[in-house]
C-alpha positions as CSV (number, residue, x, y, z in Angstrom):
1,M,43.1,24.5,3.6
2,T,39.9,25.9,2.2
3,T,37.2,27.8,4.1
4,I,33.9,26.2,3.3
5,C,30.3,27.1,4.3
6,V,27.9,24.3,4.1
7,A,24.3,25.4,3.7
8,G,21.9,22.7,5.0
9,G,24.8,21.2,6.9
10,T,22.7,19.4,9.4
11,G,20.7,17.3,6.8
12,Q,21.4,13.8,5.6
13,V,24.1,14.7,3.0
14,G,25.1,18.1,4.5
15,R,26.4,16.7,7.8
16,E,28.4,14.1,5.9
17,V,30.0,17.0,3.9
18,V,30.8,18.8,7.2
19,R,32.3,15.6,8.7
20,L,34.5,15.0,5.6
21,A,35.5,18.6,5.3
22,V,36.6,18.9,8.9
23,A,38.4,15.5,8.7
24,S,40.3,16.9,5.7
25,G,41.5,19.9,7.6
26,H,39.3,22.5,6.1
27,K,37.7,25.4,8.1
28,V,34.0,24.8,8.1
29,S,31.0,27.0,8.9
30,V,27.5,25.5,8.8
31,L,24.2,27.3,7.9
32,S,21.0,25.8,9.2
33,R,17.7,26.9,10.5
34,H,18.6,25.7,14.0
35,V,22.0,25.2,15.6
36,P,22.2,21.6,16.7
37,P,23.3,20.9,20.3
38,V,26.8,19.6,20.9
39,G,26.7,15.8,21.1
40,S,23.8,15.4,18.8
41,K,24.2,13.4,15.6
42,K,23.7,16.6,13.6
43,H,26.6,18.4,15.3
44,V,30.2,17.8,14.0
45,D,33.0,18.9,16.4
46,G,35.3,21.3,14.7
47,A,32.7,23.1,12.7
48,T,31.1,26.5,13.5
49,Y,27.3,26.7,13.3
50,F,25.1,29.6,12.4
51,A,21.3,29.9,12.4
52,G,19.9,31.3,9.2
53,D,17.2,31.0,6.6
54,V,17.6,31.4,2.9
55,T,13.9,32.2,2.4
56,S,14.3,35.4,4.4
57,G,18.1,36.0,4.1
58,D,18.5,36.1,7.9
59,G,22.0,34.9,9.1
60,L,23.4,34.4,5.6
61,S,26.2,37.0,5.8
62,A,27.5,35.8,9.1
63,A,27.7,32.2,8.0
64,L,29.3,33.1,4.6
65,A,31.9,35.6,6.0
66,G,35.4,34.6,5.0
67,A,34.3,31.5,3.0
68,D,36.1,30.6,-0.2
69,V,33.2,28.3,-1.3
70,V,29.7,27.5,-0.3
71,I,28.2,24.0,-0.7
72,D,24.4,24.0,-1.0
73,C,22.8,20.9,0.5
74,L,19.5,22.6,1.3
75,E,16.2,20.7,0.7
76,G,12.7,21.8,0.0
77,Q,10.5,18.7,-0.4
78,F,7.1,19.9,0.4
79,G,4.7,22.9,0.3
80,K,6.1,26.4,0.9
81,A,9.7,25.1,1.2
82,Q,9.4,23.5,-2.3
83,K,7.8,26.6,-3.8
84,Q,10.6,28.8,-2.4
85,F,13.4,26.4,-3.2
86,A,14.8,28.1,-6.3
87,D,14.4,31.6,-4.9
88,G,16.2,30.5,-1.7
89,G,19.1,29.2,-3.9
90,G,19.2,32.6,-5.7
91,R,19.2,34.4,-2.3
92,L,22.1,32.3,-1.1
93,L,24.1,32.9,-4.3
94,G,23.5,36.7,-4.0
95,A,24.6,36.7,-0.4
96,A,27.7,34.6,-1.3
97,Q,28.6,37.1,-4.0
98,L,28.3,40.0,-1.6
99,A,30.5,38.2,0.9
100,G,33.2,37.6,-1.6
101,V,32.8,33.9,-1.9
102,G,34.5,32.6,-5.1
103,K,32.5,29.5,-5.9
104,A,29.2,27.8,-5.1
105,V,28.4,24.0,-5.4
106,A,24.8,22.7,-5.3
107,L,23.4,19.2,-4.8
108,S,20.7,18.2,-7.3
109,I,19.0,15.2,-8.8
110,I,19.9,13.2,-11.9
111,N,18.0,14.5,-15.0
112,C,15.6,16.5,-12.9
113,D,14.9,18.7,-15.9
114,L,13.3,15.7,-17.7
115,S,10.5,15.3,-15.1
116,S,7.4,17.4,-14.6
117,S,6.9,16.4,-11.0
118,A,6.9,19.5,-8.7
119,Y,9.8,18.3,-6.6
120,Y,12.1,17.6,-9.6
121,A,11.0,20.9,-11.3
122,S,12.0,22.8,-8.2
123,K,15.5,21.2,-8.5
124,A,15.8,22.1,-12.1
125,A,14.7,25.7,-11.4
126,K,17.5,26.0,-8.8
127,E,20.0,24.6,-11.3
128,R,19.1,27.4,-13.7
129,R,19.8,30.0,-10.9
130,Y,23.2,28.5,-10.5
131,A,23.8,28.6,-14.3
132,E,22.9,32.2,-14.4
133,S,25.0,33.3,-11.4
134,A,28.0,35.6,-11.7
135,L,29.9,33.2,-9.4
136,Q,31.7,30.1,-10.5
137,T,29.3,27.3,-9.9
138,A,29.1,23.5,-10.0
139,V,26.1,21.3,-9.8
140,V,26.4,17.7,-8.6
141,R,23.4,15.6,-9.8
142,A,23.0,12.4,-7.8
143,T,20.8,9.3,-8.2
144,Q,18.3,8.3,-5.4
145,F,19.8,7.7,-1.9
146,H,19.9,4.2,-0.4
147,G,17.8,5.5,2.5
148,L,14.9,6.4,0.3
149,V,14.6,2.9,-1.0
150,A,14.9,1.4,2.4
151,M,12.3,3.7,3.8
152,I,9.8,2.6,1.1
153,F,10.4,-1.1,1.9
154,A,10.2,-0.5,5.7
155,A,6.9,1.4,5.4
156,G,5.3,-1.5,3.6
157,A,6.8,-4.1,5.9
158,K,4.7,-2.7,8.7
159,V,1.7,-4.3,7.1
160,R,3.7,-7.3,5.7
161,L,3.6,-6.0,2.1
162,I,6.9,-4.8,0.7
163,P,6.1,-2.6,-2.4
164,T,8.2,-2.5,-5.6
165,F,7.3,-0.6,-8.7
166,K,6.8,-2.4,-12.0
167,D,9.5,-2.0,-14.7
168,V,11.6,0.2,-12.4
169,S,15.3,-0.1,-11.7
170,L,17.3,2.1,-9.4
171,Q,21.0,2.9,-9.1
172,S,20.9,4.2,-5.5
173,I,23.9,5.8,-3.8
174,S,25.2,6.4,-0.3
175,P,25.0,9.9,1.2
176,V,28.6,9.6,2.1
177,D,29.6,9.1,-1.5
178,V,27.5,12.1,-2.5
179,A,29.2,14.2,0.2
180,A,32.6,13.2,-1.2
181,A,31.6,14.3,-4.7
182,L,30.4,17.6,-3.4
183,L,33.5,18.3,-1.4
184,A,35.7,17.3,-4.4
185,A,33.8,19.8,-6.6
186,A,34.2,22.5,-4.0
187,V,38.0,22.2,-3.7
188,D,38.6,21.6,-7.4
189,D,40.8,24.4,-8.8
190,S,40.9,23.0,-12.3
191,Q,37.3,23.6,-13.3
192,P,37.8,25.2,-16.8
193,E,34.4,26.7,-17.3
194,N,32.4,29.1,-15.1
195,H,29.5,26.7,-14.7
196,S,29.8,22.9,-14.7
197,M,27.6,19.9,-14.0
198,V,28.5,16.3,-13.1
199,T,26.2,13.3,-12.6
200,I,27.1,10.7,-10.0
201,A,25.4,7.3,-9.5
202,G,25.6,4.3,-7.2
203,P,27.7,1.3,-8.0
204,Q,24.9,-1.0,-9.2
205,A,21.7,-0.7,-11.2
206,L,19.2,-3.2,-9.7
207,T,15.5,-3.8,-10.2
208,M,13.3,-2.8,-7.3
209,R,12.5,-6.5,-6.7
210,E,16.2,-7.4,-6.4
211,M,16.6,-4.6,-3.9
212,A,13.6,-5.7,-1.9
213,E,14.9,-9.2,-1.7
214,S,18.3,-7.9,-0.5
215,W,16.6,-5.7,2.0
216,K,14.5,-8.6,3.4
217,S,17.6,-10.9,3.6
218,T,19.8,-8.3,5.2
219,T,17.3,-6.8,7.7
220,G,15.4,-10.0,8.5
221,A,12.2,-8.2,7.9
222,R,9.0,-10.2,7.1
223,G,6.5,-9.5,4.4
224,R,5.5,-10.4,0.9
225,I,7.1,-8.5,-2.0
226,I,4.5,-7.1,-4.3
227,Q,4.7,-5.3,-7.6
228,L,2.7,-2.1,-8.1
229,P,2.3,0.3,-11.0
230,L,3.6,3.8,-10.4
231,P,1.4,6.3,-12.2
232,G,2.1,9.9,-13.1
233,P,5.2,11.9,-14.0
234,M,7.4,10.0,-11.6
235,G,6.4,6.6,-13.0
236,D,7.1,7.8,-16.5
237,F,10.5,9.2,-15.4
238,L,11.6,6.0,-13.7
239,R,10.3,3.6,-16.3
240,A,12.2,5.6,-19.0
241,G,15.4,5.0,-17.0
242,H,16.2,8.7,-16.6
243,N,17.2,7.9,-13.0
244,L,20.0,5.6,-14.2
245,S,23.6,6.3,-15.2
246,P,25.3,3.0,-15.8
247,E,28.2,4.6,-17.6
248,Q,29.0,6.8,-14.6
249,P,29.1,4.6,-11.5
250,Y,30.7,6.9,-8.8
251,G,29.5,5.4,-5.5
252,K,31.6,2.8,-3.7
253,E,29.1,1.7,-1.1
254,S,26.4,-0.7,-2.4
255,F,22.9,-0.9,-1.2
256,V,23.6,-4.1,0.8
257,S,26.8,-2.9,2.4
258,W,24.9,0.3,3.4
259,L,22.2,-1.8,4.9
260,E,24.7,-4.0,6.8
261,K,26.2,-1.0,8.5
262,R,22.7,-0.1,9.9
263,R,21.5,-3.6,10.8
């Protein structure tokens, strides 16, 4: 049994990590800004929850006490949270070192250091904090989640226009598969180097149009599939295929099977 602290353990991937870790017999503490109520979808029975904030350092020592490893699933998508994302990661690492934690594992994005978009740059900056840490660290880079793609389609379907991006393919992955990879990295005792990085990707690389057609068929949604140009750094990143890793398909749950579970 490993004692694991999951930072951001109420988010989309974090709560899946908590669920898998508890089911595997590990002792689990969860750090989040707010403690979720028992019975909510963010609360996993068998885990202990602590309120804390990596931007201030409040609550970190209590959540990390006695942990062998910390898994960082924290997000900072917008505004102040994005600007403080890397610093928050550094603060979590510092608190983990003081608490005697032996290893830290972070969730990141495939090839985030190849994009100049602010969100991806914040991920790359946190990766550097992990590489510089005195702790043993591992970074798990993942492709886009199935849910992100479905959200784009659903938003457009409200006005009967389902958007796809020209010359863009995706290799989306299930949050459950990402959680499994994070947990595997956390309990891996054979990591030879002090800092490691692994990239995981979904089982299929599909054009956005192919995904939109599958989404329509599976969900029964109505709307015309349209193709749009995607400008800026994100468009350049996706058209270059930096979001794909066909030689490293890790995920088992396809986009369609993920959709069917939520139909």
